N, CA, C and O atoms as a GROMACS GRO file, in nm:
protein
  552
    1MET      N    1  -3.769   5.833   1.920
    1MET     CA    2  -3.790   5.684   1.945
    1MET      C    3  -3.715   5.623   2.064
    1MET      O    4  -3.761   5.534   2.134
    2LYS      N    5  -3.584   5.683   2.080
    2LYS     CA    6  -3.512   5.636   2.204
    2LYS      C    7  -3.602   5.674   2.337
    2LYS      O    8  -3.653   5.592   2.414
    3VAL      N    9  -3.609   5.798   2.343
    3VAL     CA   10  -3.699   5.840   2.450
    3VAL      C   11  -3.811   5.748   2.485
    3VAL      O   12  -3.823   5.687   2.591
    4LYS      N   13  -3.899   5.747   2.373
    4LYS     CA   14  -4.020   5.649   2.402
    4LYS      C   15  -4.000   5.510   2.444
    4LYS      O   16  -4.072   5.455   2.527
    5ALA      N   17  -3.889   5.448   2.377
    5ALA     CA   18  -3.849   5.334   2.415
    5ALA      C   19  -3.805   5.302   2.562
    5ALA      O   20  -3.834   5.200   2.625
    6PHE      N   21  -3.737   5.398   2.600
    6PHE     CA   22  -3.673   5.377   2.770
    6PHE      C   23  -3.774   5.464   2.863
    6PHE      O   24  -3.742   5.473   2.981
    7MET      N   25  -3.885   5.524   2.823
    7MET     CA   26  -3.966   5.584   2.907
    7MET      C   27  -4.033   5.497   3.016
    7MET      O   28  -4.038   5.530   3.134
    8PRO      N   29  -4.078   5.398   2.973
    8PRO     CA   30  -4.143   5.298   3.078
    8PRO      C   31  -4.040   5.254   3.192
    8PRO      O   32  -4.079   5.230   3.307
    9LEU      N   33  -3.904   5.244   3.154
    9LEU     CA   34  -3.805   5.213   3.244
    9LEU      C   35  -3.775   5.332   3.332
    9LEU      O   36  -3.740   5.307   3.448
   10LEU      N   37  -3.783   5.450   3.296
   10LEU     CA   38  -3.750   5.569   3.351
   10LEU      C   39  -3.864   5.583   3.471
   10LEU      O   40  -3.835   5.614   3.586
   11GLU      N   41  -4.006   5.554   3.423
   11GLU     CA   42  -4.104   5.570   3.509
   11GLU      C   43  -4.113   5.466   3.629
   11GLU      O   44  -4.158   5.488   3.741
   12LYS      N   45  -4.062   5.348   3.580
   12LYS     CA   46  -4.060   5.228   3.665
   12LYS      C   47  -3.964   5.268   3.790
   12LYS      O   48  -3.998   5.268   3.909
   13TYR      N   49  -3.844   5.300   3.740
   13TYR     CA   50  -3.715   5.302   3.815
   13TYR      C   51  -3.682   5.451   3.867
   13TYR      O   52  -3.608   5.462   3.965
   14GLN      N   53  -3.728   5.548   3.816
   14GLN     CA   54  -3.705   5.705   3.848
   14GLN      C   55  -3.559   5.716   3.858
   14GLN      O   56  -3.500   5.754   3.959
   15ASP      N   57  -3.503   5.680   3.745
   15ASP     CA   58  -3.351   5.698   3.742
   15ASP      C   59  -3.323   5.818   3.646
   15ASP      O   60  -3.290   5.803   3.528
   16TYR      N   61  -3.338   5.931   3.706
   16TYR     CA   62  -3.348   6.041   3.621
   16TYR      C   63  -3.186   6.099   3.589
   16TYR      O   64  -3.159   6.181   3.501
   17GLU      N   65  -3.114   6.052   3.658
   17GLU     CA   66  -2.969   6.087   3.622
   17GLU      C   67  -2.900   6.023   3.494
   17GLU      O   68  -2.834   6.087   3.412
   18THR      N   69  -2.928   5.868   3.488
   18THR     CA   70  -2.869   5.804   3.398
   18THR      C   71  -2.943   5.740   3.284
   18THR      O   72  -2.888   5.689   3.186
   19SER      N   73  -3.081   5.749   3.306
   19SER     CA   74  -3.190   5.694   3.196
   19SER      C   75  -3.157   5.755   3.073
   19SER      O   76  -3.135   5.876   3.062
   20PRO      N   77  -3.151   5.665   2.968
   20PRO     CA   78  -3.141   5.728   2.817
   20PRO      C   79  -3.280   5.804   2.795
   20PRO      O   80  -3.280   5.899   2.717
   21ALA      N   81  -3.373   5.776   2.844
   21ALA     CA   82  -3.501   5.853   2.831
   21ALA      C   83  -3.493   5.991   2.857
   21ALA      O   84  -3.571   6.070   2.805
   22ASN      N   85  -3.390   6.029   2.945
   22ASN     CA   86  -3.359   6.178   2.996
   22ASN      C   87  -3.249   6.239   2.923
   22ASN      O   88  -3.204   6.347   2.962
   23GLU      N   89  -3.201   6.177   2.816
   23GLU     CA   90  -3.084   6.245   2.743
   23GLU      C   91  -3.127   6.333   2.673
   23GLU      O   92  -3.240   6.316   2.628
   24THR      N   93  -3.054   6.454   2.639
   24THR     CA   94  -3.088   6.567   2.569
   24THR      C   95  -3.075   6.535   2.425
   24THR      O   96  -2.994   6.446   2.398
   25VAL      N   97  -3.145   6.596   2.320
   25VAL     CA   98  -3.099   6.587   2.184
   25VAL      C   99  -2.958   6.612   2.154
   25VAL      O  100  -2.894   6.537   2.081
   26GLU      N  101  -2.904   6.723   2.213
   26GLU     CA  102  -2.759   6.758   2.197
   26GLU      C  103  -2.671   6.638   2.239
   26GLU      O  104  -2.585   6.594   2.163
   27ARG      N  105  -2.693   6.589   2.354
   27ARG     CA  106  -2.609   6.472   2.398
   27ARG      C  107  -2.627   6.334   2.274
   27ARG      O  108  -2.531   6.262   2.248
   28ILE      N  109  -2.724   6.319   2.228
   28ILE     CA  110  -2.760   6.214   2.132
   28ILE      C  111  -2.680   6.241   2.011
   28ILE      O  112  -2.620   6.156   1.946
   29ILE      N  113  -2.685   6.386   1.982
   29ILE     CA  114  -2.608   6.420   1.830
   29ILE      C  115  -2.465   6.409   1.865
   29ILE      O  116  -2.390   6.379   1.773
   30THR      N  117  -2.410   6.429   1.992
   30THR     CA  118  -2.288   6.423   2.037
   30THR      C  119  -2.232   6.288   2.006
   30THR      O  120  -2.132   6.269   1.937
   31GLN      N  121  -2.309   6.192   2.067
   31GLN     CA  122  -2.290   6.048   2.060
   31GLN      C  123  -2.284   6.001   1.922
   31GLN      O  124  -2.189   5.930   1.888
   32ILE      N  125  -2.380   6.034   1.836
   32ILE     CA  126  -2.385   6.001   1.686
   32ILE      C  127  -2.258   6.044   1.617
   32ILE      O  128  -2.205   5.973   1.532
   33ASN      N  129  -2.207   6.172   1.658
   33ASN     CA  130  -2.113   6.222   1.581
   33ASN      C  131  -1.962   6.184   1.627
   33ASN      O  132  -1.861   6.230   1.573
   34GLN      N  133  -1.962   6.094   1.732
   34GLN     CA  134  -1.834   6.062   1.790
   34GLN      C  135  -1.752   5.956   1.684
   34GLN      O  136  -1.807   5.856   1.640
   35PRO      N  137  -1.636   5.985   1.657
   35PRO     CA  138  -1.554   5.900   1.563
   35PRO      C  139  -1.530   5.754   1.592
   35PRO      O  140  -1.489   5.674   1.507
   36PHE      N  141  -1.561   5.722   1.727
   36PHE     CA  142  -1.554   5.587   1.772
   36PHE      C  143  -1.680   5.521   1.776
   36PHE      O  144  -1.673   5.403   1.811
   37THR      N  145  -1.795   5.568   1.749
   37THR     CA  146  -1.923   5.535   1.754
   37THR      C  147  -1.989   5.509   1.640
   37THR      O  148  -1.983   5.598   1.555
   38ASP      N  149  -2.065   5.391   1.606
   38ASP     CA  150  -2.166   5.372   1.506
   38ASP      C  151  -2.300   5.351   1.569
   38ASP      O  152  -2.319   5.284   1.670
   39TYR      N  153  -2.399   5.419   1.494
   39TYR     CA  154  -2.542   5.428   1.526
   39TYR      C  155  -2.624   5.358   1.405
   39TYR      O  156  -2.612   5.394   1.288
   40PHE      N  157  -2.706   5.260   1.447
   40PHE     CA  158  -2.770   5.198   1.361
   40PHE      C  159  -2.933   5.213   1.381
   40PHE      O  160  -2.968   5.194   1.498
   41ILE      N  161  -3.020   5.237   1.304
   41ILE     CA  162  -3.186   5.228   1.326
   41ILE      C  163  -3.195   5.092   1.292
   41ILE      O  164  -3.133   5.037   1.200
   42ILE      N  165  -3.290   5.030   1.386
   42ILE     CA  166  -3.316   4.886   1.355
   42ILE      C  167  -3.463   4.888   1.283
   42ILE      O  168  -3.563   4.946   1.327
   43ARG      N  169  -3.456   4.822   1.180
   43ARG     CA  170  -3.606   4.810   1.114
   43ARG      C  171  -3.660   4.680   1.108
   43ARG      O  172  -3.578   4.588   1.098
   44ASN      N  173  -3.786   4.652   1.114
   44ASN     CA  174  -3.858   4.549   1.082
   44ASN      C  175  -3.960   4.568   0.984
   44ASN      O  176  -4.054   4.645   1.007
   45PHE      N  177  -3.949   4.500   0.865
   45PHE     CA  178  -4.007   4.504   0.747
   45PHE      C  179  -4.026   4.662   0.715
   45PHE      O  180  -4.138   4.710   0.700
   46GLU      N  181  -3.919   4.732   0.707
   46GLU     CA  182  -3.901   4.884   0.668
   46GLU      C  183  -3.935   4.961   0.767
   46GLU      O  184  -3.912   5.081   0.748
   47VAL      N  185  -3.986   4.931   0.875
   47VAL     CA  186  -4.055   5.039   0.967
   47VAL      C  187  -3.937   5.034   1.091
   47VAL      O  188  -3.891   4.932   1.142
   48ALA      N  189  -3.906   5.165   1.122
   48ALA     CA  190  -3.813   5.188   1.222
   48ALA      C  191  -3.859   5.152   1.361
   48ALA      O  192  -3.948   5.222   1.410
   49VAL      N  193  -3.809   5.052   1.429
   49VAL     CA  194  -3.859   4.991   1.550
   49VAL      C  195  -3.761   5.013   1.667
   49VAL      O  196  -3.788   4.966   1.778
   50GLY      N  197  -3.659   5.076   1.648
   50GLY     CA  198  -3.546   5.071   1.748
   50GLY      C  199  -3.416   5.119   1.709
   50GLY      O  200  -3.400   5.162   1.595
   51GLY      N  201  -3.322   5.117   1.791
   51GLY     CA  202  -3.172   5.147   1.749
   51GLY      C  203  -3.059   5.078   1.822
   51GLY      O  204  -3.082   5.006   1.919
   52ILE      N  205  -2.959   5.095   1.783
   52ILE     CA  206  -2.830   5.010   1.849
   52ILE      C  207  -2.727   5.111   1.823
   52ILE      O  208  -2.716   5.172   1.716
   53ARG      N  209  -2.646   5.127   1.933
   53ARG     CA  210  -2.525   5.214   1.917
   53ARG      C  211  -2.401   5.123   1.961
   53ARG      O  212  -2.399   5.067   2.071
   54VAL      N  213  -2.293   5.111   1.864
   54VAL     CA  214  -2.180   5.028   1.880
   54VAL      C  215  -2.069   5.134   1.923
   54VAL      O  216  -2.050   5.231   1.850
   55VAL      N  217  -1.999   5.117   2.033
   55VAL     CA  218  -1.884   5.203   2.076
   55VAL      C  219  -1.748   5.115   2.052
   55VAL      O  220  -1.725   5.012   2.115
   56LYS      N  221  -1.666   5.166   1.959
   56LYS     CA  222  -1.536   5.083   1.959
   56LYS      C  223  -1.448   5.125   2.072
   56LYS      O  224  -1.406   5.240   2.079
   57LYS      N  225  -1.416   5.027   2.168
   57LYS     CA  226  -1.356   5.068   2.282
   57LYS      C  227  -1.205   5.061   2.267
   57LYS      O  228  -1.133   5.155   2.303
   58ASP      N  229  -1.160   4.957   2.216
   58ASP     CA  230  -1.010   4.928   2.189
   58ASP      C  231  -1.003   4.838   2.073
   58ASP      O  232  -1.101   4.813   2.003
   59THR      N  233  -0.884   4.791   2.054
   59THR     CA  234  -0.856   4.700   1.943
   59THR      C  235  -0.955   4.578   1.947
   59THR      O  236  -0.944   4.498   2.041
   60LYS      N  237  -1.036   4.563   1.864
   60LYS     CA  238  -1.138   4.437   1.859
   60LYS      C  239  -1.216   4.442   1.981
   60LYS      O  240  -1.254   4.328   2.009
   61ILE      N  241  -1.247   4.512   2.048
   61ILE     CA  242  -1.332   4.533   2.153
   61ILE      C  243  -1.453   4.633   2.145
   61ILE      O  244  -1.438   4.755   2.143
   62TYR      N  245  -1.553   4.580   2.143
   62TYR     CA  246  -1.674   4.674   2.116
   62TYR      C  247  -1.780   4.675   2.237
   62TYR      O  248  -1.777   4.589   2.325
   63ARG      N  249  -1.868   4.773   2.234
   63ARG     CA  250  -1.962   4.798   2.338
   63ARG      C  251  -2.103   4.826   2.272
   63ARG      O  252  -2.108   4.896   2.171
   64VAL      N  253  -2.214   4.773   2.326
   64VAL     CA  254  -2.330   4.798   2.289
   64VAL      C  255  -2.396   4.906   2.383
   64VAL      O  256  -2.415   4.868   2.499
   65SER      N  257  -2.434   5.028   2.356
   65SER     CA  258  -2.450   5.129   2.454
   65SER      C  259  -2.539   5.229   2.395
   65SER      O  260  -2.478   5.323   2.344
   66PRO      N  261  -2.668   5.237   2.388
   66PRO     CA  262  -2.744   5.134   2.418
   66PRO      C  263  -2.816   5.050   2.285
   66PRO      O  264  -2.793   5.085   2.169
   67ILE      N  265  -2.901   4.943   2.316
   67ILE     CA  266  -2.990   4.899   2.218
   67ILE      C  267  -3.136   4.927   2.268
   67ILE      O  268  -3.162   4.915   2.388
   68PHE      N  269  -3.219   4.960   2.190
   68PHE     CA  270  -3.359   4.995   2.243
   68PHE      C  271  -3.459   4.944   2.129
   68PHE      O  272  -3.425   4.970   2.014
   69ILE      N  273  -3.575   4.877   2.149
   69ILE     CA  274  -3.670   4.858   2.069
   69ILE      C  275  -3.798   4.910   2.121
   69ILE      O  276  -3.822   4.897   2.241
   70MET      N  277  -3.887   4.970   2.038
   70MET     CA  278  -3.990   5.042   2.085
   70MET      C  279  -4.084   4.925   2.164
   70MET      O  280  -4.081   4.807   2.130
   71PRO      N  281  -4.157   4.970   2.261
   71PRO     CA  282  -4.218   4.869   2.332
   71PRO      C  283  -4.334   4.776   2.249
   71PRO      O  284  -4.350   4.658   2.281
   72GLU      N  285  -4.398   4.827   2.161
   72GLU     CA  286  -4.488   4.764   2.090
   72GLU      C  287  -4.427   4.660   1.987
   72GLU      O  288  -4.499   4.587   1.919
   73HIS      N  289  -4.289   4.658   1.982
   73HIS     CA  290  -4.246   4.578   1.912
   73HIS      C  291  -4.132   4.460   1.968
   73HIS      O  292  -4.064   4.383   1.900
   74GLN      N  293  -4.139   4.474   2.103
   74GLN     CA  294  -4.033   4.402   2.200
   74GLN      C  295  -4.098   4.255   2.180
   74GLN      O  296  -4.206   4.234   2.125
   75GLY      N  297  -4.022   4.166   2.229
   75GLY     CA  298  -4.066   4.034   2.242
   75GLY      C  299  -4.081   3.953   2.105
   75GLY      O  300  -4.131   3.840   2.097
   76LYS      N  301  -4.034   4.024   2.003
   76LYS     CA  302  -4.045   3.965   1.873
   76LYS      C  303  -3.912   3.889   1.822
   76LYS      O  304  -3.925   3.820   1.721
   77GLY      N  305  -3.807   3.896   1.874
   77GLY     CA  306  -3.694   3.848   1.831
   77GLY      C  307  -3.621   3.960   1.763
   77GLY      O  308  -3.517   3.922   1.710
   78ILE      N  309  -3.643   4.059   1.753
   78ILE     CA  310  -3.579   4.187   1.664
   78ILE      C  311  -3.446   4.218   1.717
   78ILE      O  312  -3.350   4.219   1.640
   79ALA      N  313  -3.430   4.250   1.864
   79ALA     CA  314  -3.298   4.270   1.940
   79ALA      C  315  -3.212   4.151   1.907
   79ALA      O  316  -3.098   4.178   1.868
   80GLN      N  317  -3.250   4.020   1.916
   80GLN     CA  318  -3.158   3.913   1.913
   80GLN      C  319  -3.101   3.894   1.764
   80GLN      O  320  -2.992   3.844   1.739
   81LYS      N  321  -3.197   3.946   1.662
   81LYS     CA  322  -3.154   3.947   1.506
   81LYS      C  323  -3.042   4.082   1.490
   81LYS      O  324  -2.945   4.082   1.415
   82ALA      N  325  -3.080   4.181   1.570
   82ALA     CA  326  -2.975   4.294   1.574
   82ALA      C  327  -2.845   4.258   1.613
   82ALA      O  328  -2.748   4.294   1.547
   83PHE      N  329  -2.835   4.186   1.720
   83PHE     CA  330  -2.699   4.137   1.780
   83PHE      C  331  -2.641   4.065   1.678
   83PHE      O  332  -2.522   4.080   1.653
   84ALA      N  333  -2.724   3.977   1.607
   84ALA     CA  334  -2.644   3.878   1.518
   84ALA      C  335  -2.587   3.956   1.394
   84ALA      O  336  -2.479   3.931   1.341
   85LEU      N  337  -2.680   4.063   1.354
   85LEU     CA  338  -2.613   4.144   1.237
   85LEU      C  339  -2.493   4.226   1.296
   85LEU      O  340  -2.387   4.224   1.232
   86ILE      N  341  -2.501   4.298   1.411
   86ILE     CA  342  -2.384   4.373   1.438
   86ILE      C  343  -2.264   4.291   1.457
   86ILE      O  344  -2.156   4.346   1.435
   87GLU      N  345  -2.264   4.150   1.498
   87GLU     CA  346  -2.159   4.063   1.515
   87GLU      C  347  -2.097   4.030   1.380
   87GLU      O  348  -1.977   4.003   1.371
   88GLU      N  349  -2.190   4.032   1.259
   88GLU     CA  350  -2.146   4.011   1.131
   88GLU      C  351  -2.074   4.111   1.073
   88GLU      O  352  -1.979   4.094   0.996
   89ILE      N  353  -2.133   4.251   1.123
   89ILE     CA  354  -2.064   4.374   1.059
   89ILE      C  355  -1.918   4.396   1.138
   89ILE      O  356  -1.816   4.442   1.085
   90TYR      N  357  -1.929   4.360   1.254
   90TYR     CA  358  -1.780   4.383   1.326
   90TYR      C  359  -1.725   4.247   1.349
   90TYR      O  360  -1.709   4.201   1.462
   91ASP      N  361  -1.694   4.178   1.232
   91ASP     CA  362  -1.657   4.024   1.235
   91ASP      C  363  -1.508   4.003   1.285
   91ASP      O  364  -1.457   3.892   1.292
   92ASP      N  365  -1.437   4.131   1.321
   92ASP     CA  366  -1.304   4.127   1.367
   92ASP      C  367  -1.302   4.137   1.527
   92ASP      O  368  -1.195   4.144   1.586
   93ALA      N  369  -1.430   4.138   1.598
   93ALA     CA  370  -1.451   4.157   1.740
   93ALA      C  371  -1.405   4.045   1.814
   93ALA      O  372  -1.443   3.933   1.781
   94LYS      N  373  -1.321   4.064   1.920
   94LYS     CA  374  -1.278   3.943   2.014
   94LYS      C  375  -1.363   3.942   2.127
   94LYS      O  376  -1.387   3.838   2.188
   95SER      N  377  -1.417   4.068   2.163
   95SER     CA  378  -1.543   4.062   2.263
   95SER      C  379  -1.611   4.183   2.269
   95SER      O  380  -1.561   4.291   2.237
   96TRP      N  381  -1.741   4.166   2.315
   96TRP     CA  382  -1.845   4.243   2.339
   96TRP      C  383  -1.881   4.285   2.462
   96TRP      O  384  -1.887   4.194   2.545
   97GLU      N  385  -1.912   4.417   2.512
   97GLU     CA  386  -1.952   4.439   2.638
   97GLU      C  387  -2.097   4.503   2.638
   97GLU      O  388  -2.143   4.539   2.530
   98LEU      N  389  -2.166   4.517   2.748
   98LEU     CA  390  -2.294   4.587   2.759
   98LEU      C  391  -2.316   4.585   2.912
   98LEU      O  392  -2.258   4.511   2.991
   99ASP      N  393  -2.414   4.683   2.943
   99ASP     CA  394  -2.468   4.698   3.072
   99ASP      C  395  -2.621   4.692   3.059
   99ASP      O  396  -2.668   4.732   2.952
  100THR      N  397  -2.705   4.648   3.152
  100THR     CA  398  -2.840   4.639   3.146
  100THR      C  399  -2.881   4.647   3.312
  100THR      O  400  -2.800   4.627   3.403
  101ILE      N  401  -3.008   4.675   3.329
  101ILE     CA  402  -3.081   4.679   3.447
  101ILE      C  403  -3.086   4.540   3.512
  101ILE      O  404  -3.150   4.455   3.449
  102MET      N  405  -3.035   4.508   3.613
  102MET     CA  406  -3.027   4.381   3.690
  102MET      C  407  -3.178   4.323   3.712
  102MET      O  408  -3.210   4.204   3.710
  103GLN      N  409  -3.259   4.429   3.733
  103GLN     CA  410  -3.408   4.389   3.770
  103GLN      C  411  -3.497   4.354   3.643
  103GLN      O  412  -3.604   4.294   3.642
  104GLU      N  413  -3.424   4.408   3.533
  104GLU     CA  414  -3.523   4.349   3.403
  104GLU      C  415  -3.491   4.212   3.360
  104GLU      O  416  -3.420   4.193   3.262
  105GLU      N  417  -3.541   4.113   3.431
  105GLU     CA  418  -3.499   3.987   3.391
  105GLU      C  419  -3.513   3.933   3.251
  105GLU      O  420  -3.444   3.838   3.215
  106GLY      N  421  -3.603   3.993   3.168
  106GLY     CA  422  -3.626   3.964   3.019
  106GLY      C  423  -3.486   4.019   2.948
  106GLY      O  424  -3.433   3.951   2.859
  107ASN      N  425  -3.438   4.129   2.986
  107ASN     CA  426  -3.309   4.186   2.919
  107ASN      C  427  -3.197   4.087   2.958
  107ASN      O  428  -3.129   4.039   2.867
  108CYS      N  429  -3.175   4.054   3.080
  108CYS     CA  430  -3.060   3.962   3.129
  108CYS      C  431  -3.091   3.822   3.062
  108CYS      O  432  -2.992   3.758   3.026
  109TYR      N  433  -3.226   3.761   3.038
  109TYR     CA  434  -3.231   3.649   2.991
  109TYR      C  435  -3.178   3.662   2.828
  109TYR      O  436  -3.095   3.583   2.781
  110LEU      N  437  -3.225   3.748   2.768
  110LEU     CA  438  -3.180   3.785   2.627
  110LEU      C  439  -3.038   3.771   2.608
  110LEU      O  440  -2.987   3.693   2.528
  111TYR      N  441  -2.967   3.859   2.696
  111TYR     CA  442  -2.808   3.874   2.669
  111TYR      C  443  -2.734   3.736   2.715
  111TYR      O  444  -2.623   3.704   2.673
  112GLU      N  445  -2.802   3.664   2.798
  112GLU     CA  446  -2.728   3.535   2.831
  112GLU      C  447  -2.775   3.439   2.724
  112GLU      O  448  -2.706   3.341   2.694
  113LYS      N  449  -2.864   3.457   2.680
  113LYS     CA  450  -2.932   3.338   2.573
  113LYS      C  451  -2.838   3.373   2.447
  113LYS      O  452  -2.821   3.278   2.371
  114ILE      N  453  -2.785   3.475   2.418
  114ILE     CA  454  -2.695   3.489   2.293
  114ILE      C  455  -2.567   3.500   2.349
  114ILE      O  456  -2.493   3.577   2.287
  115GLY      N  457  -2.516   3.445   2.453
  115GLY     CA  458  -2.380   3.430   2.485
  115GLY      C  459  -2.310   3.540   2.580
  115GLY      O  460  -2.188   3.534   2.590
  116TYR      N  461  -2.367   3.626   2.641
  116TYR     CA  462  -2.323   3.721   2.708
  116TYR      C  463  -2.306   3.656   2.872
  116TYR      O  464  -2.397   3.593   2.926
  117LYS      N  465  -2.192   3.680   2.928
  117LYS     CA  466  -2.194   3.637   3.074
  117LYS      C  467  -2.176   3.756   3.164
  117LYS      O  468  -2.105   3.849   3.127
  118LYS      N  469  -2.240   3.757   3.285
  118LYS     CA  470  -2.203   3.850   3.385
  118LYS      C  471  -2.053   3.862   3.423
  118LYS      O  472  -1.976   3.767   3.436
  119THR      N  473  -2.021   4.003   3.439
  119THR     CA  474  -1.877   4.012   3.468
  119THR      C  475  -1.855   3.996   3.616
  119THR      O  476  -1.752   3.952   3.667
  120GLY      N  477  -1.971   4.038   3.684
  120GLY     CA  478  -1.943   4.054   3.849
  120GLY      C  479  -1.951   4.186   3.905
  120GLY      O  480  -1.966   4.218   4.023
  121GLU      N  481  -1.934   4.279   3.774
  121GLU     CA  482  -1.957   4.415   3.820
  121GLU      C  483  -2.107   4.462   3.824
  121GLU      O  484  -2.189   4.429   3.738
  122THR      N  485  -2.133   4.542   3.931
  122THR     CA  486  -2.257   4.592   3.939
  122THR      C  487  -2.240   4.729   3.998
  122THR      O  488  -2.137   4.756   4.061
  123LYS      N  489  -2.349   4.826   3.979
  123LYS     CA  490  -2.351   4.933   4.029
  123LYS      C  491  -2.498   4.989   4.063
  123LYS      O  492  -2.582   5.003   3.974
  124ALA      N  493  -2.521   5.016   4.183
  124ALA     CA  494  -2.646   5.046   4.254
  124ALA      C  495  -2.671   5.202   4.211
  124ALA      O  496  -2.593   5.288   4.253
  125ILE      N  497  -2.776   5.237   4.132
  125ILE     CA  498  -2.807   5.382   4.088
  125ILE      C  499  -2.904   5.427   4.185
  125ILE      O  500  -2.881   5.541   4.225
  126ASN      N  501  -2.999   5.374   4.232
  126ASN     CA  502  -3.086   5.424   4.363
  126ASN      C  503  -3.136   5.283   4.427
  126ASN      O  504  -3.083   5.178   4.390
  127ASP      N  505  -3.225   5.285   4.509
  127ASP     CA  506  -3.286   5.174   4.587
  127ASP      C  507  -3.363   5.094   4.494
  127ASP      O  508  -3.409   4.987   4.534
  128LYS      N  509  -3.383   5.134   4.374
  128LYS     CA  510  -3.483   5.049   4.274
  128LYS      C  511  -3.412   4.973   4.157
  128LYS      O  512  -3.460   4.878   4.096
  129ILE      N  513  -3.295   5.028   4.137
  129ILE     CA  514  -3.220   4.983   4.033
  129ILE      C  515  -3.081   4.967   4.049
  129ILE      O  516  -3.012   5.045   4.114
  130THR      N  517  -3.030   4.852   3.981
  130THR     CA  518  -2.889   4.812   3.973
  130THR      C  519  -2.839   4.789   3.835
  130THR      O  520  -2.899   4.712   3.761
  131ILE      N  521  -2.737   4.848   3.799
  131ILE     CA  522  -2.671   4.812   3.664
  131ILE      C  523  -2.580   4.696   3.673
  131ILE      O  524  -2.486   4.695   3.752
  132VAL      N  525  -2.605   4.599   3.593
  132VAL     CA  526  -2.500   4.480   3.575
  132VAL      C  527  -2.442   4.490   3.452
  132VAL      O  528  -2.499   4.536   3.354
  133SER      N  529  -2.304   4.439   3.453
  133SER     CA  530  -2.236   4.448   3.341
  133SER      C  531  -2.214   4.289   3.273
  133SER      O  532  -2.190   4.189   3.341
  134TYR      N  533  -2.227   4.291   3.153
  134TYR     CA  534  -2.202   4.165   3.077
  134TYR      C  535  -2.083   4.180   2.968
  134TYR      O  536  -2.046   4.291   2.930
  135LYS      N  537  -2.030   4.071   2.924
  135LYS     CA  538  -1.918   4.055   2.832
  135LYS      C  539  -1.931   3.923   2.759
  135LYS      O  540  -1.950   3.816   2.816
  136LYS      N  541  -1.919   3.939   2.625
  136LYS     CA  542  -1.924   3.824   2.538
  136LYS      C  543  -1.785   3.806   2.466
  136LYS      O  544  -1.739   3.894   2.393
  137HIS      N  545  -1.717   3.678   2.495
  137HIS     CA  546  -1.586   3.658   2.440
  137HIS      C  547  -1.638   3.582   2.318
  137HIS      O  548  -1.728   3.499   2.325
  138LEU      N  549  -1.563   3.620   2.183
  138LEU     CA  550  -1.577   3.538   2.077
  138LEU      C  551  -1.457   3.448   2.039
  138LEU      O  552  -1.466   3.372   1.943
   0.00000   0.00000   0.00000
């Protein structure tokens, strides 16, 4: 599911080094088993449509890395609901962090709509893609 969700971005930006679509099954299993990581399957009417990984960085600081929704289920408000749910689950959070592709305006719009602010940190991956960091203070 994760590979399918990120494959259009891999094809568009040709980011073979850091794209989640290129992660091995072993790496994903390692991430799932990390004691500071929680992985959730995102469901819409009992159908698995995506996933979200929450990383506990520090006391009351959490990171979303990554969130993904299957292409055919995007644009339906599912990611926005998933963020609301994780904020309920991790109600002790003082702040949330995430990174996204700067060129993906829809992603940036969503994160800003739900209260994330750009930190000013960016990282050029190649000539097609730049990663931008966001933070949300509660």
